[in-house]
Biopython code that builds the backbone (N, CA, C, O; Angstrom):
import numpy as np
from Bio.PDB.StructureBuilder import StructureBuilder

atoms = [
    (1, "MET", "N", (-24.907, 145.065, 111.169)),
    (1, "MET", "CA", (-26.020, 146.013, 111.139)),
    (1, "MET", "C", (-25.861, 147.090, 110.119)),
    (1, "MET", "O", (-24.827, 147.753, 110.053)),
    (2, "SER", "N", (-26.875, 147.267, 109.328)),
    (2, "SER", "CA", (-26.765, 148.288, 108.277)),
    (2, "SER", "C", (-27.095, 149.706, 108.892)),
    (2, "SER", "O", (-27.762, 149.831, 109.919)),
    (3, "LEU", "N", (-26.603, 150.696, 108.217)),
    (3, "LEU", "CA", (-26.791, 151.955, 108.722)),
    (3, "LEU", "C", (-27.426, 152.794, 107.555)),
    (3, "LEU", "O", (-27.213, 152.543, 106.369)),
    (4, "PRO", "N", (-28.266, 153.864, 108.028)),
    (4, "PRO", "CA", (-28.813, 154.677, 106.882)),
    (4, "PRO", "C", (-27.859, 155.633, 106.247)),
    (4, "PRO", "O", (-26.847, 156.000, 106.845)),
    (5, "VAL", "N", (-28.165, 156.047, 105.037)),
    (5, "VAL", "CA", (-27.333, 157.031, 104.398)),
    (5, "VAL", "C", (-28.177, 158.280, 104.362)),
    (5, "VAL", "O", (-29.403, 158.182, 104.313)),
    (6, "ARG", "N", (-27.586, 159.422, 104.383)),
    (6, "ARG", "CA", (-28.247, 160.698, 104.347)),
    (6, "ARG", "C", (-28.720, 160.981, 102.937)),
    (6, "ARG", "O", (-27.959, 160.797, 101.987)),
    (7, "VAL", "N", (-29.969, 161.428, 102.771)),
    (7, "VAL", "CA", (-30.496, 161.729, 101.536)),
    (7, "VAL", "C", (-31.362, 163.024, 101.637)),
    (7, "VAL", "O", (-31.771, 163.381, 102.742)),
    (8, "LYS", "N", (-31.639, 163.708, 100.553)),
    (8, "LYS", "CA", (-32.574, 164.752, 100.508)),
    (8, "LYS", "C", (-33.762, 164.266, 99.670)),
    (8, "LYS", "O", (-33.562, 163.673, 98.609)),
    (9, "ILE", "N", (-34.950, 164.498, 100.113)),
    (9, "ILE", "CA", (-36.183, 164.075, 99.412)),
    (9, "ILE", "C", (-36.940, 165.336, 99.032)),
    (9, "ILE", "O", (-37.016, 166.276, 99.823)),
    (10, "LYS", "N", (-37.512, 165.366, 97.810)),
    (10, "LYS", "CA", (-38.425, 166.358, 97.445)),
    (10, "LYS", "C", (-39.812, 165.794, 97.747)),
    (10, "LYS", "O", (-40.195, 164.752, 97.216)),
    (11, "CYS", "N", (-40.555, 166.484, 98.597)),
    (11, "CYS", "CA", (-41.842, 166.041, 99.029)),
    (11, "CYS", "C", (-42.893, 166.092, 97.786)),
    (11, "CYS", "O", (-43.084, 167.132, 97.156)),
    (12, "PRO", "N", (-43.478, 165.012, 97.528)),
    (12, "PRO", "CA", (-44.454, 165.075, 96.396)),
    (12, "PRO", "C", (-45.686, 165.832, 96.779)),
    (12, "PRO", "O", (-46.498, 166.156, 95.913)),
    (13, "GLY", "N", (-45.863, 166.130, 98.063)),
    (13, "GLY", "CA", (-47.024, 166.877, 98.507)),
    (13, "GLY", "C", (-46.874, 168.328, 98.293)),
    (13, "GLY", "O", (-47.718, 168.938, 97.637)),
    (14, "CYS", "N", (-45.779, 168.956, 98.844)),
    (14, "CYS", "CA", (-45.652, 170.335, 98.840)),
    (14, "CYS", "C", (-44.429, 170.868, 97.907)),
    (14, "CYS", "O", (-44.355, 172.040, 97.539)),
    (15, "GLY", "N", (-43.537, 169.926, 97.590)),
    (15, "GLY", "CA", (-42.494, 170.304, 96.654)),
    (15, "GLY", "C", (-41.176, 170.790, 97.418)),
    (15, "GLY", "O", (-40.148, 171.076, 96.803)),
    (16, "GLU", "N", (-41.284, 170.858, 98.762)),
    (16, "GLU", "CA", (-40.160, 171.232, 99.512)),
    (16, "GLU", "C", (-39.145, 170.076, 99.741)),
    (16, "GLU", "O", (-39.547, 168.913, 99.783)),
    (17, "TRP", "N", (-37.847, 170.388, 99.887)),
    (17, "TRP", "CA", (-36.815, 169.393, 100.068)),
    (17, "TRP", "C", (-36.560, 169.284, 101.581)),
    (17, "TRP", "O", (-36.620, 170.272, 102.312)),
    (18, "PHE", "N", (-36.272, 168.047, 102.024)),
    (18, "PHE", "CA", (-35.778, 167.856, 103.476)),
    (18, "PHE", "C", (-34.884, 166.680, 103.484)),
    (18, "PHE", "O", (-34.918, 165.820, 102.604)),
    (19, "GLU", "N", (-34.035, 166.661, 104.562)),
    (19, "GLU", "CA", (-33.058, 165.599, 104.725)),
    (19, "GLU", "C", (-33.557, 164.575, 105.689)),
    (19, "GLU", "O", (-34.280, 164.883, 106.637)),
    (20, "THR", "N", (-33.140, 163.266, 105.424)),
    (20, "THR", "CA", (-33.525, 162.224, 106.225)),
    (20, "THR", "C", (-32.601, 161.067, 106.024)),
    (20, "THR", "O", (-31.719, 161.126, 105.167)),
    (21, "GLY", "N", (-32.770, 160.016, 106.782)),
    (21, "GLY", "CA", (-31.942, 158.814, 106.642)),
    (21, "GLY", "C", (-32.658, 157.793, 105.843)),
    (21, "GLY", "O", (-33.833, 157.524, 106.092)),
    (22, "TYR", "N", (-31.962, 157.183, 104.842)),
    (22, "TYR", "CA", (-32.575, 156.116, 103.948)),
    (22, "TYR", "C", (-31.866, 154.862, 104.230)),
    (22, "TYR", "O", (-30.636, 154.809, 104.197)),
    (23, "TRP", "N", (-32.661, 153.776, 104.528)),
    (23, "TRP", "CA", (-32.142, 152.450, 104.769)),
    (23, "TRP", "C", (-32.259, 151.697, 103.418)),
    (23, "TRP", "O", (-33.326, 151.286, 102.961)),
    (24, "ALA", "N", (-31.031, 151.558, 102.823)),
    (24, "ALA", "CA", (-31.044, 150.877, 101.483)),
    (24, "ALA", "C", (-31.204, 149.369, 101.674)),
    (24, "ALA", "O", (-31.752, 148.675, 100.817)),
    (25, "SER", "N", (-30.725, 148.886, 102.790)),
    (25, "SER", "CA", (-30.989, 147.418, 103.115)),
    (25, "SER", "C", (-31.282, 147.271, 104.562)),
    (25, "SER", "O", (-30.821, 148.023, 105.421)),
    (26, "ILE", "N", (-32.112, 146.216, 104.805)),
    (26, "ILE", "CA", (-32.450, 145.850, 106.201)),
    (26, "ILE", "C", (-32.324, 144.335, 106.284)),
    (26, "ILE", "O", (-32.964, 143.607, 105.525)),
    (27, "ASN", "N", (-31.456, 143.847, 107.253)),
    (27, "ASN", "CA", (-31.258, 142.396, 107.443)),
    (27, "ASN", "C", (-31.806, 142.022, 108.720)),
    (27, "ASN", "O", (-31.227, 142.303, 109.770)),
    (28, "LEU", "N", (-32.997, 141.343, 108.671)),
    (28, "LEU", "CA", (-33.661, 140.936, 109.899)),
    (28, "LEU", "C", (-33.040, 139.704, 110.559)),
    (28, "LEU", "O", (-33.367, 139.337, 111.687)),
    (29, "MET", "N", (-32.118, 139.075, 109.796)),
    (29, "MET", "CA", (-31.402, 137.879, 110.443)),
    (29, "MET", "C", (-30.283, 138.411, 111.392)),
    (29, "MET", "O", (-29.957, 137.800, 112.410)),
    (30, "VAL", "N", (-29.708, 139.599, 110.996)),
    (30, "VAL", "CA", (-28.626, 140.190, 111.842)),
    (30, "VAL", "C", (-29.234, 141.068, 112.899)),
    (30, "VAL", "O", (-28.753, 141.075, 114.032)),
    (31, "GLU", "N", (-30.214, 141.767, 112.597)),
    (31, "GLU", "CA", (-30.951, 142.725, 113.507)),
    (31, "GLU", "C", (-32.427, 142.465, 113.565)),
    (31, "GLU", "O", (-33.179, 143.116, 112.840)),
    (32, "PRO", "N", (-32.868, 141.583, 114.358)),
    (32, "PRO", "CA", (-34.326, 141.319, 114.371)),
    (32, "PRO", "C", (-35.103, 142.585, 114.770)),
    (32, "PRO", "O", (-34.893, 143.183, 115.825)),
    (33, "LEU", "N", (-35.981, 142.938, 113.887)),
    (33, "LEU", "CA", (-36.870, 144.089, 114.109)),
    (33, "LEU", "C", (-38.240, 143.748, 114.041)),
    (33, "LEU", "O", (-38.569, 142.836, 113.282)),
    (34, "SER", "N", (-39.140, 144.371, 114.755)),
    (34, "SER", "CA", (-40.503, 144.198, 114.649)),
    (34, "SER", "C", (-41.063, 144.845, 113.319)),
    (34, "SER", "O", (-40.395, 145.652, 112.673)),
    (35, "GLU", "N", (-42.253, 144.465, 112.976)),
    (35, "GLU", "CA", (-42.854, 145.062, 111.796)),
    (35, "GLU", "C", (-42.955, 146.558, 111.918)),
    (35, "GLU", "O", (-42.799, 147.295, 110.945)),
    (36, "GLU", "N", (-43.233, 147.014, 113.191)),
    (36, "GLU", "CA", (-43.365, 148.318, 113.491)),
    (36, "GLU", "C", (-42.023, 149.100, 113.251)),
    (36, "GLU", "O", (-41.966, 150.191, 112.684)),
    (37, "ASP", "N", (-40.950, 148.405, 113.755)),
    (37, "ASP", "CA", (-39.647, 148.984, 113.586)),
    (37, "ASP", "C", (-39.270, 149.182, 112.204)),
    (37, "ASP", "O", (-38.714, 150.223, 111.855)),
    (38, "VAL", "N", (-39.552, 148.196, 111.353)),
    (38, "VAL", "CA", (-39.241, 148.322, 109.916)),
    (38, "VAL", "C", (-40.006, 149.426, 109.303)),
    (38, "VAL", "O", (-39.462, 150.206, 108.522)),
    (39, "GLU", "N", (-41.376, 149.526, 109.666)),
    (39, "GLU", "CA", (-42.095, 150.599, 109.174)),
    (39, "GLU", "C", (-41.594, 151.949, 109.539)),
    (39, "GLU", "O", (-41.625, 152.883, 108.738)),
    (40, "GLU", "N", (-41.133, 152.053, 110.747)),
    (40, "GLU", "CA", (-40.623, 153.359, 111.239)),
    (40, "GLU", "C", (-39.320, 153.738, 110.406)),
    (40, "GLU", "O", (-39.127, 154.912, 110.087)),
    (41, "ARG", "N", (-38.477, 152.780, 110.078)),
    (41, "ARG", "CA", (-37.288, 153.050, 109.206)),
    (41, "ARG", "C", (-37.624, 153.451, 107.828)),
    (41, "ARG", "O", (-36.915, 154.263, 107.233)),
    (42, "ILE", "N", (-38.679, 152.917, 107.284)),
    (42, "ILE", "CA", (-38.916, 153.298, 105.853)),
    (42, "ILE", "C", (-39.922, 154.433, 105.623)),
    (42, "ILE", "O", (-40.108, 154.883, 104.492)),
    (43, "THR", "N", (-40.548, 154.878, 106.666)),
    (43, "THR", "CA", (-41.555, 155.963, 106.513)),
    (43, "THR", "C", (-40.961, 157.206, 107.041)),
    (43, "THR", "O", (-40.415, 157.254, 108.143)),
    (44, "HIS", "N", (-41.078, 158.259, 106.202)),
    (44, "HIS", "CA", (-40.532, 159.569, 106.524)),
    (44, "HIS", "C", (-41.638, 160.594, 106.389)),
    (44, "HIS", "O", (-42.503, 160.462, 105.524)),
    (45, "GLN", "N", (-41.622, 161.609, 107.229)),
    (45, "GLN", "CA", (-42.721, 162.578, 107.225)),
    (45, "GLN", "C", (-42.082, 163.895, 106.830)),
    (45, "GLN", "O", (-41.018, 164.251, 107.336)),
    (46, "CYS", "N", (-42.715, 164.604, 105.945)),
    (46, "CYS", "CA", (-42.232, 165.921, 105.449)),
    (46, "CYS", "C", (-42.461, 166.874, 106.619)),
    (46, "CYS", "O", (-43.586, 166.987, 107.108)),
    (47, "PRO", "N", (-41.372, 167.587, 107.094)),
    (47, "PRO", "CA", (-41.497, 168.567, 108.129)),
    (47, "PRO", "C", (-42.221, 169.850, 107.706)),
    (47, "PRO", "O", (-42.529, 170.685, 108.558)),
    (48, "HIS", "N", (-42.498, 170.022, 106.414)),
    (48, "HIS", "CA", (-43.152, 171.211, 105.946)),
    (48, "HIS", "C", (-44.710, 171.015, 105.872)),
    (48, "HIS", "O", (-45.469, 171.855, 106.355)),
    (49, "CYS", "N", (-45.151, 169.888, 105.257)),
    (49, "CYS", "CA", (-46.536, 169.635, 105.221)),
    (49, "CYS", "C", (-47.203, 168.416, 105.886)),
    (49, "CYS", "O", (-48.417, 168.213, 105.900)),
    (50, "GLY", "N", (-46.249, 167.623, 106.440)),
    (50, "GLY", "CA", (-46.702, 166.461, 107.151)),
    (50, "GLY", "C", (-47.024, 165.223, 106.387)),
    (50, "GLY", "O", (-47.467, 164.237, 106.976)),
    (51, "LYS", "N", (-46.808, 165.232, 105.027)),
    (51, "LYS", "CA", (-47.092, 164.106, 104.193)),
    (51, "LYS", "C", (-46.147, 162.960, 104.573)),
    (51, "LYS", "O", (-44.955, 163.172, 104.792)),
    (52, "LYS", "N", (-46.684, 161.778, 104.646)),
    (52, "LYS", "CA", (-45.834, 160.538, 104.941)),
    (52, "LYS", "C", (-45.386, 160.032, 103.614)),
    (52, "LYS", "O", (-46.150, 159.974, 102.651)),
    (53, "ILE", "N", (-44.074, 159.649, 103.573)),
    (53, "ILE", "CA", (-43.464, 159.158, 102.410)),
    (53, "ILE", "C", (-42.763, 157.836, 102.711)),
    (53, "ILE", "O", (-42.010, 157.749, 103.681)),
    (54, "VAL", "N", (-42.997, 156.809, 101.897)),
    (54, "VAL", "CA", (-42.369, 155.543, 102.182)),
    (54, "VAL", "C", (-41.324, 155.358, 101.094)),
    (54, "VAL", "O", (-41.585, 155.468, 99.896)),
    (55, "LEU", "N", (-40.028, 155.046, 101.626)),
    (55, "LEU", "CA", (-38.904, 154.756, 100.813)),
    (55, "LEU", "C", (-38.533, 153.310, 101.207)),
    (55, "LEU", "O", (-37.884, 153.026, 102.214)),
    (56, "THR", "N", (-39.030, 152.393, 100.275)),
    (56, "THR", "CA", (-38.654, 150.964, 100.608)),
    (56, "THR", "C", (-37.246, 150.657, 100.356)),
    (56, "THR", "O", (-36.649, 151.219, 99.437)),
    (57, "PRO", "N", (-36.662, 149.770, 101.143)),
    (57, "PRO", "CA", (-35.281, 149.420, 100.907)),
    (57, "PRO", "C", (-35.161, 148.668, 99.644)),
    (57, "PRO", "O", (-36.121, 148.054, 99.178)),
    (58, "ASP", "N", (-33.922, 148.708, 99.042)),
    (58, "ASP", "CA", (-33.581, 147.960, 97.808)),
    (58, "ASP", "C", (-33.472, 146.483, 98.115)),
    (58, "ASP", "O", (-33.746, 145.650, 97.252)),
    (59, "LEU", "N", (-33.050, 146.122, 99.412)),
    (59, "LEU", "CA", (-32.813, 144.797, 99.828)),
    (59, "LEU", "C", (-33.421, 144.534, 101.257)),
    (59, "LEU", "O", (-33.137, 145.287, 102.188)),
    (60, "LEU", "N", (-34.210, 143.519, 101.408)),
    (60, "LEU", "CA", (-34.686, 143.194, 102.729)),
    (60, "LEU", "C", (-34.473, 141.691, 102.902)),
    (60, "LEU", "O", (-35.054, 140.873, 102.190)),
    (61, "VAL", "N", (-33.643, 141.366, 103.845)),
    (61, "VAL", "CA", (-33.308, 139.989, 104.190)),
    (61, "VAL", "C", (-34.192, 139.545, 105.390)),
    (61, "VAL", "O", (-34.068, 140.102, 106.481)),
    (62, "THR", "N", (-35.031, 138.601, 105.199)),
    (62, "THR", "CA", (-36.011, 138.129, 106.218)),
    (62, "THR", "C", (-35.514, 136.815, 106.810)),
    (62, "THR", "O", (-35.706, 136.531, 107.993)),
    (63, "SER", "N", (-34.874, 136.027, 105.962)),
    (63, "SER", "CA", (-34.428, 134.615, 106.380)),
    (63, "SER", "C", (-33.236, 134.349, 105.478)),
    (63, "SER", "O", (-32.480, 135.238, 105.085)),
    (64, "GLU", "N", (-33.123, 133.079, 105.183)),
    (64, "GLU", "CA", (-32.058, 132.707, 104.247)),
    (64, "GLU", "C", (-32.384, 133.113, 102.842)),
    (64, "GLU", "O", (-31.530, 133.019, 101.960)),
    (65, "GLU", "N", (-33.553, 133.548, 102.611)),
    (65, "GLU", "CA", (-33.941, 134.029, 101.226)),
    (65, "GLU", "C", (-33.839, 135.578, 101.317)),
    (65, "GLU", "O", (-34.111, 136.189, 102.350)),
    (66, "TRP", "N", (-33.447, 136.145, 100.213)),
    (66, "TRP", "CA", (-33.414, 137.597, 100.144)),
    (66, "TRP", "C", (-34.539, 138.053, 99.303)),
    (66, "TRP", "O", (-34.906, 137.433, 98.305)),
    (67, "LEU", "N", (-35.115, 139.221, 99.751)),
    (67, "LEU", "CA", (-36.227, 139.767, 98.954)),
    (67, "LEU", "C", (-35.633, 141.090, 98.390)),
    (67, "LEU", "O", (-35.148, 141.928, 99.150)),
    (68, "ILE", "N", (-35.679, 141.254, 97.117)),
    (68, "ILE", "CA", (-35.166, 142.520, 96.488)),
    (68, "ILE", "C", (-36.377, 143.333, 95.951)),
    (68, "ILE", "O", (-37.190, 142.824, 95.179)),
    (69, "PHE", "N", (-36.460, 144.549, 96.364)),
    (69, "PHE", "CA", (-37.554, 145.369, 96.041)),
    (69, "PHE", "C", (-37.120, 146.264, 94.879)),
    (69, "PHE", "O", (-36.001, 146.777, 94.827)),
    (70, "GLU", "N", (-38.049, 146.420, 93.968)),
    (70, "GLU", "CA", (-37.874, 147.542, 92.974)),
    (70, "GLU", "C", (-38.563, 148.749, 93.540)),
    (70, "GLU", "O", (-39.789, 148.756, 93.651)),
    (71, "ALA", "N", (-37.848, 149.733, 93.889)),
    (71, "ALA", "CA", (-38.416, 150.912, 94.500)),
    (71, "ALA", "C", (-39.186, 151.648, 93.451)),
    (71, "ALA", "O", (-38.623, 152.097, 92.452)),
    (72, "ASP", "N", (-40.541, 151.784, 93.680)),
    (72, "ASP", "CA", (-41.414, 152.457, 92.774)),
    (72, "ASP", "C", (-41.606, 153.907, 93.126)),
    (72, "ASP", "O", (-42.691, 154.354, 93.496)),
    (73, "ARG", "N", (-40.487, 154.642, 92.995)),
    (73, "ARG", "CA", (-40.518, 156.067, 93.381)),
    (73, "ARG", "C", (-41.204, 156.930, 92.316)),
    (73, "ARG", "O", (-41.527, 158.094, 92.554)),
    (74, "GLU", "N", (-41.425, 156.310, 91.093)),
    (74, "GLU", "CA", (-42.124, 157.123, 90.060)),
    (74, "GLU", "C", (-43.623, 157.195, 90.434)),
    (74, "GLU", "O", (-44.282, 158.149, 90.020)),
    (75, "GLN", "N", (-44.178, 156.265, 91.171)),
    (75, "GLN", "CA", (-45.621, 156.301, 91.478)),
    (75, "GLN", "C", (-45.931, 157.566, 92.206)),
    (75, "GLN", "O", (-46.981, 158.149, 91.933)),
    (76, "GLU", "N", (-45.113, 158.051, 93.113)),
    (76, "GLU", "CA", (-45.419, 159.269, 93.836)),
    (76, "GLU", "C", (-44.566, 160.416, 93.348)),
    (76, "GLU", "O", (-44.673, 161.520, 93.883)),
    (77, "LYS", "N", (-43.699, 160.195, 92.325)),
    (77, "LYS", "CA", (-42.798, 161.180, 91.763)),
    (77, "LYS", "C", (-41.901, 161.712, 92.846)),
    (77, "LYS", "O", (-41.736, 162.922, 93.004)),
    (78, "ILE", "N", (-41.317, 160.784, 93.600)),
    (78, "ILE", "CA", (-40.342, 161.152, 94.619)),
    (78, "ILE", "C", (-39.015, 161.387, 94.055)),
    (78, "ILE", "O", (-38.459, 160.525, 93.374)),
    (79, "GLU", "N", (-38.448, 162.598, 94.330)),
    (79, "GLU", "CA", (-37.061, 162.889, 93.899)),
    (79, "GLU", "C", (-36.177, 162.719, 95.086)),
    (79, "GLU", "O", (-36.493, 163.208, 96.170)),
    (80, "ILE", "N", (-35.078, 162.041, 94.916)),
    (80, "ILE", "CA", (-34.156, 161.781, 95.971)),
    (80, "ILE", "C", (-32.711, 162.048, 95.536)),
    (80, "ILE", "O", (-32.297, 161.678, 94.437)),
    (81, "GLU", "N", (-31.951, 162.707, 96.437)),
    (81, "GLU", "CA", (-30.545, 162.964, 96.217)),
    (81, "GLU", "C", (-29.786, 162.343, 97.356)),
    (81, "GLU", "O", (-30.132, 162.532, 98.522)),
    (82, "PHE", "N", (-28.722, 161.583, 97.015)),
    (82, "PHE", "CA", (-27.912, 160.953, 98.111)),
    (82, "PHE", "C", (-26.795, 161.957, 98.515)),
    (82, "PHE", "O", (-26.090, 162.515, 97.675)),
    (83, "LEU", "N", (-26.688, 162.136, 99.755)),
    (83, "LEU", "CA", (-25.720, 163.059, 100.267)),
    (83, "LEU", "C", (-24.424, 162.398, 100.796)),
    (83, "LEU", "O", (-23.382, 163.051, 100.862)),
    (84, "ASP", "N", (-24.490, 161.119, 101.168)),
    (84, "ASP", "CA", (-23.279, 160.407, 101.615)),
    (84, "ASP", "C", (-22.547, 159.786, 100.442)),
    (84, "ASP", "O", (-21.509, 159.150, 100.629)),
]
sb = StructureBuilder()
sb.init_structure("model")
sb.init_model(0)
sb.init_chain("A")
sb.init_seg("    ")
for serial, (resi, resn, name, xyz) in enumerate(atoms, 1):
    if name == "N":
        sb.init_residue(resn, " ", resi, " ")
    sb.init_atom(name, np.array(xyz, "f"), 0.0, 1.0, " ", f" {name:<3s}", serial, name[0])
structure = sb.get_structure()
């Protein structure tokens, strides 16, 4: 089972920083999750303004094939700092 790492995100909505957990990888073969559970892990809400921010994992294993995502954080200008 993968675990989240602690990160700080600068909200593209209000510019405030907040801490959250980032799932860099999700392996559905080891830990079967519903689509809603995956959505919950990758969606973060700014505690200051309520904006929802999606941080897609770099690696999502759904079966014997691996899907590697290129995180498009430039699209929303999301700044992220790893704390762990």
